[in-house]
KEKE-3310 file (N, C-alpha, C; in steps of 0.2 Angstrom, whole numbers, plus 5000, padded with zeros to 4 digits):
npx = (5004:5003:5012:5006:4992:4990:4992:4980:4970:4972:4969:4956:4950:4953:4945:4932:4932:4932:4920:4912:4914:4908:4895:4892:4894:4884:4872:4874:4873:4860:4853:4856:4850:4837:4835:4838:4827:4816:4819:4818:4805:4799:4803:4796:4782:4781:4783:4773:4762:4764:4763:4750:4745:4751:4745:4732:4732:4737:4726:4716:4721:4721:4707:4703:4709:4701:4689:4691:4693:4680:4672:4677:4673:4659:4653:4661:4664:4650:4647:4657:4653:4641:4643:4652:4643:4637:4637:4645:4647:4648:4653:4647:4648:4635:4628:4629:4637:4643:4651:4655:4663:4676:4681:4680:4681:4692:4696:4708:4709:4698:4702:4712:4704:4698:4709:4712:4700:4701:4713:4707:4698:4706:4712:4701:4698:4709:4708:4697:4703:4712:4725:4731:4733:4744:4745:4732:4733:4743:4736:4727:4735:4743:4742:4731:4738:4752:4750:4748:4761:4778:4786:4801:4807:4805:4793:4776:4766:4753:4752:4759:4758:4752:4765:4775:4771:4769:4782:4788:4781:4774:4780:4780:4767:4760:4767:4770:4776:4781:4797:4809:4822:4820:4808:4799:4805:4819:4831:4829:4823:4810:4795:4790:4795:4809:4812:4821:4822:4824:4833:4840:4838:4848:4847:4859:4866:4874:4890:4896:4903:4918:4913:4901:4899:4901:4891:4880:4881:4880:4866:4860:4863:4856:4843:4842:4843:4831:4821:4824:4820:4806:4802:4804:4795:4784:4783:4781:4769:4760:4761:4756:4743:4738:4739:4729:4718:4717:4716:4703:4696:4697:4690:4677:4674:4674:4663:4652:4653:4649:4635:4630:4634:4630:4616:4615:4622:4613:4602:4608:4609:4596:4592:4599:4592:4579:4581:4591:4608:4613:4620:4618:4604:4598:4589:4590:4590:4594:4607:4613:4613:4622:4633:4635:4637:4649:4657:4657:4663:4675:4678:4678:4689:4699:4700:4703:4716:4724:4738:4739:4750:4768:4782:4791:4783:4776:4762:4753:4753:4744:4733:4726:4722:4714:4704:4698:4693:4684:4675:4669:4662:4653:4646:4640:4631:4623:4626)
npy = (4994:5011:5024:5037:5034:5026:5035:5043:5033:5031:5044:5045:5035:5040:5051:5045:5039:5050:5056:5046:5046:5059:5057:5047:5055:5064:5056:5051:5063:5067:5056:5058:5070:5067:5057:5064:5073:5064:5060:5071:5074:5063:5066:5078:5074:5065:5072:5081:5072:5067:5079:5081:5071:5074:5087:5083:5075:5084:5093:5084:5083:5096:5098:5089:5095:5107:5101:5096:5108:5113:5103:5105:5118:5118:5107:5102:5113:5118:5107:5107:5119:5116:5104:5108:5114:5105:5097:5086:5074:5057:5044:5027:5009:5005:5014:5010:5009:5001:4999:5012:5014:5012:5025:5033:5049:5059:5072:5078:5075:5082:5095:5096:5095:5107:5115:5112:5116:5130:5133:5129:5139:5150:5146:5146:5159:5164:5157:5164:5175:5171:5167:5156:5144:5134:5130:5124:5113:5106:5104:5095:5084:5080:5076:5084:5088:5088:5098:5109:5109:5113:5119:5115:5127:5132:5139:5139:5128:5131:5144:5148:5154:5152:5149:5148:5139:5128:5125:5122:5110:5103:5103:5096:5093:5105:5116:5126:5122:5106:5104:5098:5089:5093:5092:5102:5106:5114:5106:5097:5085:5074:5074:5062:5049:5051:5051:5054:5066:5063:5065:5080:5086:5094:5099:5102:5112:5105:5100:5100:5086:5080:5078:5071:5057:5057:5065:5057:5046:5053:5057:5045:5041:5051:5047:5035:5040:5048:5037:5031:5041:5042:5029:5031:5041:5035:5027:5038:5043:5032:5032:5045:5043:5034:5042:5051:5044:5039:5052:5055:5045:5048:5061:5057:5049:5059:5066:5057:5054:5066:5066:5057:5063:5077:5077:5072:5082:5092:5086:5086:5099:5102:5094:5100:5112:5108:5100:5104:5106:5096:5081:5070:5071:5067:5056:5039:5037:5050:5051:5042:5048:5059:5051:5045:5056:5061:5051:5050:5062:5059:5049:5057:5065:5056:5054:5067:5068:5059:5057:5058:5057:5052:5061:5060:5058:5046:5035:5033:5019:5019:5027:5019:5009:5017:5021:5009:5006:5017:5016:5004:5007:5017:5009:5001:5009:5011:5021)
npz = (5000:4996:5004:5006:5006:5017:5028:5025:5027:5041:5046:5043:5050:5063:5063:5062:5075:5083:5080:5084:5098:5100:5097:5106:5118:5116:5117:5130:5137:5134:5140:5153:5156:5154:5164:5175:5175:5177:5189:5197:5195:5201:5215:5216:5214:5225:5236:5235:5237:5250:5257:5256:5264:5276:5279:5280:5292:5301:5300:5306:5319:5323:5323:5333:5344:5344:5347:5359:5366:5365:5372:5385:5387:5384:5391:5402:5410:5414:5421:5432:5438:5443:5451:5461:5470:5477:5493:5505:5497:5494:5487:5485:5484:5483:5476:5463:5449:5439:5424:5424:5436:5433:5429:5440:5447:5457:5470:5466:5452:5448:5451:5441:5430:5431:5429:5415:5409:5411:5403:5391:5389:5388:5376:5368:5367:5360:5348:5343:5339:5330:5332:5338:5332:5331:5344:5347:5339:5345:5357:5353:5349:5360:5377:5389:5400:5395:5386:5395:5400:5397:5382:5372:5373:5385:5387:5391:5382:5379:5379:5368:5351:5334:5322:5332:5342:5334:5329:5341:5344:5334:5321:5309:5306:5308:5303:5289:5272:5266:5263:5251:5257:5270:5283:5287:5298:5306:5307:5298:5300:5302:5312:5313:5321:5320:5306:5292:5279:5262:5247:5242:5228:5217:5202:5191:5177:5163:5158:5142:5132:5138:5151:5150:5153:5166:5170:5167:5176:5188:5186:5187:5200:5206:5203:5210:5223:5223:5222:5234:5243:5240:5245:5259:5261:5259:5270:5279:5275:5278:5292:5294:5290:5300:5311:5308:5308:5322:5329:5323:5329:5343:5343:5339:5350:5361:5356:5357:5371:5375:5372:5381:5393:5394:5396:5409:5416:5415:5422:5434:5438:5439:5450:5460:5460:5464:5475:5483:5490:5498:5498:5506:5508:5496:5485:5481:5466:5463:5469:5461:5449:5451:5454:5441:5433:5438:5436:5422:5419:5423:5413:5401:5405:5404:5391:5386:5393:5387:5377:5359:5352:5354:5360:5350:5339:5337:5337:5352:5363:5374:5370:5362:5371:5380:5372:5369:5382:5384:5373:5376:5387:5382:5373:5381:5386:5376:5366)
capx = (5000:5007:5012:5000:4985:4990:4990:4973:4966:4973:4966:4949:4948:4953:4939:4927:4932:4930:4913:4908:4914:4904:4888:4890:4893:4877:4867:4874:4870:4852:4851:4857:4845:4830:4835:4837:4820:4812:4821:4815:4797:4797:4803:4791:4776:4781:4783:4766:4758:4765:4761:4742:4744:4753:4740:4726:4734:4737:4719:4713:4724:4718:4700:4703:4710:4695:4684:4693:4691:4673:4670:4679:4669:4652:4651:4665:4663:4644:4647:4660:4649:4635:4645:4655:4638:4635:4641:4645:4647:4652:4651:4648:4646:4628:4626:4629:4640:4646:4657:4657:4667:4683:4682:4679:4685:4693:4697:4714:4707:4693:4706:4715:4699:4697:4715:4711:4695:4704:4717:4703:4695:4711:4713:4695:4698:4714:4705:4693:4708:4716:4732:4733:4732:4748:4743:4726:4735:4747:4731:4724:4740:4746:4738:4730:4744:4757:4749:4749:4768:4782:4790:4808:4809:4803:4787:4770:4764:4746:4753:4762:4754:4754:4771:4780:4769:4770:4789:4790:4778:4771:4782:4779:4760:4757:4771:4773:4776:4786:4802:4814:4828:4818:4801:4796:4809:4825:4836:4828:4821:4803:4793:4788:4800:4816:4812:4825:4820:4828:4837:4839:4841:4849:4849:4863:4868:4879:4896:4896:4909:4921:4909:4895:4898:4900:4884:4875:4882:4877:4859:4857:4863:4850:4837:4842:4841:4824:4817:4824:4815:4799:4801:4804:4789:4778:4782:4778:4761:4757:4761:4751:4736:4737:4738:4723:4713:4717:4713:4696:4693:4696:4685:4671:4673:4671:4656:4648:4653:4644:4628:4628:4636:4626:4609:4617:4624:4606:4599:4612:4607:4589:4592:4601:4587:4573:4582:4596:4615:4616:4620:4615:4597:4596:4586:4595:4591:4598:4614:4615:4614:4628:4639:4636:4640:4655:4661:4658:4668:4682:4679:4680:4696:4704:4701:4707:4722:4728:4741:4738:4757:4773:4786:4794:4778:4773:4755:4754:4749:4739:4728:4722:4719:4709:4699:4694:4689:4679:4671:4665:4657:4648:4642:4635:4625:4619:4626)
capy = (5000:5017:5027:5042:5031:5023:5040:5044:5028:5032:5050:5043:5031:5044:5055:5041:5038:5056:5056:5041:5049:5064:5054:5044:5060:5067:5051:5051:5069:5066:5051:5061:5075:5064:5054:5069:5076:5059:5060:5077:5073:5058:5069:5083:5071:5062:5078:5084:5067:5067:5085:5080:5066:5078:5092:5079:5073:5090:5095:5080:5084:5103:5097:5086:5101:5111:5097:5096:5114:5113:5099:5108:5124:5117:5102:5101:5120:5118:5102:5109:5124:5112:5099:5111:5117:5099:5096:5079:5069:5051:5038:5020:5004:5004:5019:5006:5012:4996:5001:5019:5014:5013:5031:5038:5055:5061:5079:5080:5075:5088:5101:5095:5097:5114:5118:5111:5121:5137:5133:5129:5146:5154:5145:5148:5166:5165:5155:5169:5180:5167:5167:5150:5137:5129:5128:5120:5107:5103:5102:5089:5079:5078:5076:5091:5089:5090:5105:5113:5110:5118:5117:5116:5134:5134:5143:5135:5127:5134:5151:5149:5155:5151:5145:5147:5133:5123:5123:5118:5104:5099:5106:5092:5093:5111:5121:5127:5117:5101:5105:5093:5090:5095:5091:5107:5107:5117:5101:5093:5078:5074:5072:5055:5044:5053:5049:5060:5067:5060:5069:5087:5086:5101:5097:5108:5112:5100:5102:5096:5083:5076:5076:5068:5051:5058:5067:5051:5043:5057:5057:5038:5042:5055:5043:5031:5044:5049:5031:5030:5046:5039:5024:5034:5045:5030:5026:5044:5043:5027:5035:5050:5040:5031:5047:5054:5039:5040:5058:5055:5041:5052:5066:5054:5047:5065:5068:5052:5055:5072:5064:5054:5068:5083:5077:5071:5089:5096:5083:5088:5106:5101:5091:5106:5117:5105:5096:5107:5104:5091:5075:5065:5071:5065:5050:5034:5039:5057:5049:5038:5053:5062:5047:5044:5062:5062:5046:5051:5067:5055:5046:5062:5067:5051:5055:5073:5067:5054:5059:5054:5056:5053:5067:5059:5057:5039:5034:5031:5013:5021:5030:5013:5006:5021:5021:5003:5006:5022:5013:4999:5011:5020:5004:4998:5014:5012:5028)
capz = (5000:4996:5011:5007:5007:5024:5032:5024:5031:5048:5047:5042:5056:5069:5063:5064:5082:5086:5078:5088:5105:5101:5097:5113:5123:5116:5120:5137:5140:5134:5145:5160:5157:5155:5170:5181:5175:5180:5197:5200:5195:5206:5221:5217:5215:5231:5241:5234:5240:5257:5260:5257:5270:5282:5280:5282:5299:5305:5301:5311:5326:5325:5324:5339:5348:5344:5350:5367:5369:5365:5377:5391:5388:5384:5395:5408:5413:5418:5426:5438:5441:5447:5456:5467:5474:5481:5499:5508:5492:5496:5483:5488:5479:5483:5471:5457:5443:5434:5420:5426:5441:5430:5428:5446:5447:5464:5470:5462:5445:5447:5450:5435:5425:5431:5425:5408:5407:5411:5397:5385:5389:5385:5369:5364:5366:5355:5342:5340:5336:5325:5334:5342:5328:5333:5351:5347:5336:5351:5362:5350:5348:5366:5383:5391:5404:5391:5383:5400:5402:5393:5376:5373:5374:5392:5387:5391:5375:5378:5378:5361:5345:5327:5321:5338:5345:5329:5329:5347:5346:5328:5315:5303:5305:5308:5301:5283:5267:5267:5258:5249:5261:5277:5283:5291:5304:5305:5307:5292:5303:5303:5319:5313:5323:5317:5299:5289:5272:5257:5243:5240:5222:5214:5195:5188:5170:5161:5154:5136:5130:5142:5157:5149:5156:5173:5171:5167:5182:5193:5185:5190:5207:5208:5203:5216:5229:5223:5224:5242:5246:5239:5250:5265:5262:5260:5278:5282:5273:5282:5299:5294:5290:5307:5316:5307:5311:5329:5330:5322:5334:5349:5341:5340:5357:5364:5354:5360:5378:5376:5372:5388:5399:5394:5399:5416:5419:5415:5428:5440:5439:5441:5456:5464:5460:5467:5481:5487:5488:5502:5495:5510:5507:5489:5484:5477:5459:5462:5470:5455:5444:5453:5453:5434:5430:5441:5432:5415:5419:5423:5406:5397:5407:5402:5384:5386:5396:5384:5371:5353:5349:5359:5358:5343:5334:5336:5340:5359:5364:5379:5366:5360:5377:5383:5367:5370:5388:5384:5368:5379:5392:5378:5370:5386:5387:5369:5362)
cpx = (5004:5006:5007:4994:4985:4988:4983:4969:4966:4969:4958:4946:4948:4947:4933:4926:4930:4923:4909:4908:4909:4897:4887:4889:4886:4872:4868:4871:4862:4849:4851:4852:4838:4829:4834:4830:4815:4813:4818:4808:4795:4797:4797:4784:4775:4780:4776:4761:4758:4763:4753:4741:4746:4748:4733:4727:4734:4730:4715:4715:4721:4711:4699:4704:4704:4689:4685:4691:4684:4670:4671:4674:4662:4649:4654:4664:4656:4644:4651:4656:4644:4638:4648:4650:4636:4639:4640:4644:4651:4649:4652:4646:4639:4624:4625:4631:4642:4652:4660:4662:4675:4685:4681:4684:4686:4694:4702:4712:4702:4697:4710:4710:4698:4703:4714:4706:4697:4708:4712:4700:4700:4712:4707:4695:4703:4712:4701:4697:4712:4723:4735:4733:4737:4747:4737:4728:4739:4742:4728:4729:4742:4740:4737:4736:4750:4757:4750:4756:4771:4785:4797:4811:4808:4797:4781:4767:4757:4747:4756:4756:4757:4761:4775:4778:4770:4778:4791:4787:4777:4773:4780:4772:4757:4760:4773:4772:4781:4791:4807:4820:4826:4810:4798:4799:4816:4831:4835:4825:4814:4801:4791:4794:4807:4817:4816:4823:4825:4832:4835:4842:4842:4852:4853:4864:4873:4884:4896:4903:4912:4917:4903:4894:4897:4893:4879:4875:4879:4869:4856:4858:4857:4844:4836:4840:4833:4819:4818:4820:4808:4797:4800:4798:4783:4777:4779:4771:4757:4756:4756:4744:4734:4735:4731:4717:4712:4714:4706:4693:4692:4691:4678:4669:4671:4664:4651:4647:4648:4637:4626:4629:4632:4620:4610:4618:4617:4602:4602:4610:4600:4588:4594:4596:4581:4575:4588:4603:4617:4615:4617:4607:4594:4593:4591:4596:4595:4605:4617:4617:4621:4634:4640:4639:4647:4660:4662:4662:4675:4683:4682:4687:4701:4705:4705:4714:4727:4731:4740:4746:4762:4777:4790:4790:4775:4766:4756:4750:4743:4733:4723:4718:4713:4703:4695:4690:4683:4673:4666:4660:4652:4643:4637:4630:4622:4620:4631)
cpy = (5006:5021:5033:5039:5028:5029:5043:5040:5030:5038:5049:5039:5035:5049:5052:5040:5044:5057:5052:5043:5054:5062:5051:5049:5063:5063:5051:5057:5069:5062:5054:5066:5072:5060:5058:5072:5071:5059:5065:5077:5069:5062:5074:5080:5068:5067:5081:5079:5067:5073:5084:5076:5070:5083:5088:5077:5079:5093:5091:5082:5091:5102:5094:5091:5105:5107:5096:5102:5115:5109:5102:5114:5123:5112:5102:5108:5120:5113:5104:5114:5121:5108:5102:5114:5111:5098:5088:5074:5063:5046:5032:5015:5003:5009:5015:5009:5007:4998:5008:5019:5014:5020:5036:5043:5057:5069:5082:5080:5081:5094:5102:5097:5104:5118:5118:5116:5128:5138:5133:5136:5150:5153:5147:5155:5168:5163:5160:5174:5177:5167:5161:5143:5132:5126:5123:5113:5103:5100:5096:5083:5076:5078:5083:5093:5091:5097:5110:5114:5115:5115:5117:5122:5137:5138:5138:5134:5131:5141:5153:5151:5154:5146:5144:5140:5127:5121:5120:5111:5100:5102:5102:5093:5100:5117:5121:5121:5112:5102:5099:5094:5092:5094:5096:5109:5110:5112:5096:5086:5079:5072:5065:5050:5045:5051:5055:5060:5065:5065:5076:5088:5093:5099:5103:5107:5107:5102:5097:5093:5079:5074:5073:5061:5052:5061:5062:5047:5046:5057:5050:5038:5046:5051:5038:5034:5046:5043:5030:5035:5044:5034:5026:5038:5041:5028:5032:5044:5038:5029:5041:5048:5037:5036:5051:5050:5039:5046:5058:5051:5045:5058:5063:5052:5053:5067:5063:5052:5061:5070:5060:5059:5074:5083:5076:5078:5093:5093:5085:5095:5106:5098:5096:5111:5115:5102:5099:5105:5099:5084:5070:5065:5069:5058:5045:5036:5046:5055:5046:5043:5057:5058:5046:5050:5063:5057:5047:5057:5064:5052:5051:5065:5062:5052:5062:5072:5062:5056:5055:5052:5056:5059:5066:5057:5051:5039:5031:5024:5015:5024:5024:5010:5010:5021:5015:5003:5011:5019:5008:5002:5014:5015:5001:5003:5015:5018:5027)
cpz = (5000:5002:5011:5009:5014:5028:5031:5027:5038:5050:5047:5048:5063:5069:5064:5071:5086:5086:5083:5095:5105:5101:5103:5118:5123:5118:5127:5140:5140:5139:5152:5161:5158:5162:5176:5181:5178:5187:5200:5200:5200:5213:5222:5218:5222:5237:5241:5238:5247:5260:5261:5263:5276:5284:5283:5290:5303:5306:5306:5318:5328:5327:5331:5345:5349:5348:5358:5370:5370:5371:5384:5392:5389:5389:5402:5413:5417:5423:5433:5442:5446:5452:5462:5471:5479:5487:5501:5503:5494:5492:5486:5483:5478:5478:5464:5450:5437:5431:5422:5432:5439:5430:5434:5446:5455:5464:5466:5455:5444:5447:5444:5429:5425:5428:5418:5405:5406:5405:5391:5384:5386:5378:5365:5362:5360:5349:5339:5336:5331:5326:5337:5338:5330:5340:5351:5344:5341:5356:5360:5350:5355:5372:5385:5396:5401:5388:5388:5402:5398:5387:5377:5374:5381:5392:5387:5384:5374:5377:5371:5356:5339:5326:5327:5341:5340:5329:5336:5348:5339:5322:5309:5301:5304:5304:5293:5278:5269:5261:5257:5254:5268:5277:5288:5297:5302:5303:5301:5294:5304:5310:5319:5315:5321:5310:5296:5282:5268:5253:5242:5233:5219:5207:5192:5180:5169:5157:5148:5134:5135:5148:5156:5152:5163:5175:5171:5173:5188:5193:5188:5197:5210:5208:5208:5222:5229:5224:5231:5245:5246:5244:5257:5266:5262:5267:5281:5281:5277:5289:5299:5294:5297:5312:5315:5309:5318:5332:5329:5327:5341:5348:5342:5347:5361:5362:5357:5367:5379:5376:5378:5394:5399:5397:5407:5419:5420:5421:5434:5442:5442:5448:5462:5465:5464:5474:5485:5485:5493:5500:5499:5510:5501:5490:5481:5470:5458:5464:5464:5449:5445:5452:5445:5431:5432:5437:5425:5414:5419:5416:5401:5398:5404:5394:5383:5388:5393:5378:5365:5351:5355:5356:5352:5338:5333:5340:5347:5360:5369:5376:5364:5366:5380:5378:5368:5376:5387:5379:5372:5384:5388:5375:5375:5388:5381:5366:5357)
residu = (MET:PRO:ILE:PRO:LEU:LEU:PHE:ILE:GLY:ILE:GLY:ALA:GLY:THR:ALA:ALA:LEU:GLY:ALA:GLY:LYS:THR:ILE:LYS:ALA:ALA:ILE:ASP:GLN:LYS:ASP:ALA:LYS:GLU:THR:ASN:GLU:LYS:ALA:GLN:ASN:LEU:VAL:ASP:GLN:THR:THR:LYS:GLN:VAL:ASN:LEU:TYR:ARG:LYS:SER:SER:GLY:ASP:ALA:LEU:THR:HIS:LEU:GLY:GLU:GLN:LYS:ILE:ASP:THR:LEU:GLU:SER:SER:ILE:LYS:PRO:PHE:ILE:ALA:ALA:PHE:GLU:LYS:ILE:HIS:ASN:VAL:GLU:LEU:THR:ASP:SER:VAL:GLY:MET:ASP:GLU:LEU:GLN:LYS:PHE:VAL:ILE:ASP:ALA:GLN:SER:LEU:ASP:GLU:LEU:LYS:ALA:MET:GLN:SER:THR:ALA:ALA:SER:LEU:ALA:GLY:GLY:MET:ALA:GLY:GLY:VAL:THR:ALA:GLY:ALA:VAL:THR:ALA:PHE:GLY:ALA:TYR:SER:ALA:ALA:MET:ALA:LEU:GLY:THR:ALA:SER:THR:GLY:THR:ALA:ILE:ALA:THR:LEU:SER:GLY:ALA:ALA:ALA:THR:ASN:ALA:THR:LEU:ALA:PHE:PHE:GLY:GLY:GLY:SER:LEU:ALA:VAL:GLY:GLY:LEU:GLY:MET:ALA:GLY:GLY:THR:ALA:ILE:LEU:GLY:GLY:LEU:VAL:ALA:GLY:PRO:ALA:LEU:ALA:ILE:MET:GLY:PHE:VAL:VAL:GLY:ALA:ASN:ALA:SER:ALA:ASN:LYS:ASP:LYS:ALA:TYR:SER:ASN:MET:ALA:GLU:ALA:ARG:LYS:TYR:GLN:GLU:GLU:MET:LYS:THR:ALA:MET:VAL:ALA:CYS:LYS:GLY:ILE:ARG:ARG:ARG:ALA:ALA:MET:PHE:ASP:ARG:LEU:LEU:LEU:ARG:LEU:GLY:THR:LEU:PHE:ASP:PRO:LEU:VAL:TYR:ASP:LEU:GLU:HIS:ILE:ILE:ALA:THR:SER:GLY:THR:ASP:TYR:ASN:LEU:TYR:THR:LEU:PRO:GLN:LYS:GLN:THR:VAL:ALA:ALA:ALA:LEU:SER:LEU:ALA:GLY:ALA:ILE:LYS:ALA:VAL:LEU:ASP:THR:PRO:ILE:LEU:THR:GLU:ASP:GLY:GLN:ILE:THR:PRO:GLU:SER:GLU:GLN:VAL:SER:GLY:LYS:VAL:THR:ALA:LEU:ILE:GLU:LYS:ASN:HIS:VAL)
# end
């Protein structure tokens, strides 16, 4: 073969190889771009979905908080006002309370109910001004005793308002939108049992040519992180669903207890008006009414005083136990 033709052949081969690399780089770049877009869409859709679950759970907890406040204001307040007028109250087995005996309320519990009612009155006033949303959510999620306690800031939760209360107690459920890389809390850790948010995908522009292969590898890594994030958020969504259901259950319990309790409070007021305030002079049916009202107040307090969530956002086992006992009481009374 003549020497000039040899060099021509080598030159043509080199050009073809260069063209092949350019084509591969373009394909890799396109693949990287499409993969990154899919990863970002997966994160965006997952974030949107978990936000819906988060909001639904937060709304359920807030509604429960509002129901607790309403129960304390419309049912417990008139009960306390009536019961404290009665003297020489002494409950005995002869009164006959059956299932109600499980919820007998003592003097200390009555004082705690009064403290809860006072807090509820404060929160109700704040609700009218629209400044206590976070505190009401906390009141729904936690026991009344916890809501009367202090947040990590040292401030009574019940005195906090809006975002302040939310950040101290329920940032995941009550505060702002869920951002990729953080679930509503400064540290980027969700309330749900320490669940950490997945990838903070930052899809950057690509360098054409030599970095095409690296971009492709990075895009696949982004997709793996997006899928991991999706799986983690599925866990969060299941947890949110469970919390929403438990909050709704307690909401219904308070409503059903109210249908039993409110007529008893009315009867209590009638007894005082017609028979005076000395328990010793009451008839057996009247004593039974006092005992039933007192014990139902205890059942209501048990619901009010049982937290839905632990401090790390898990559903509490005691909330299931209390709901079972109270449900049995309600069903026995056919409500």
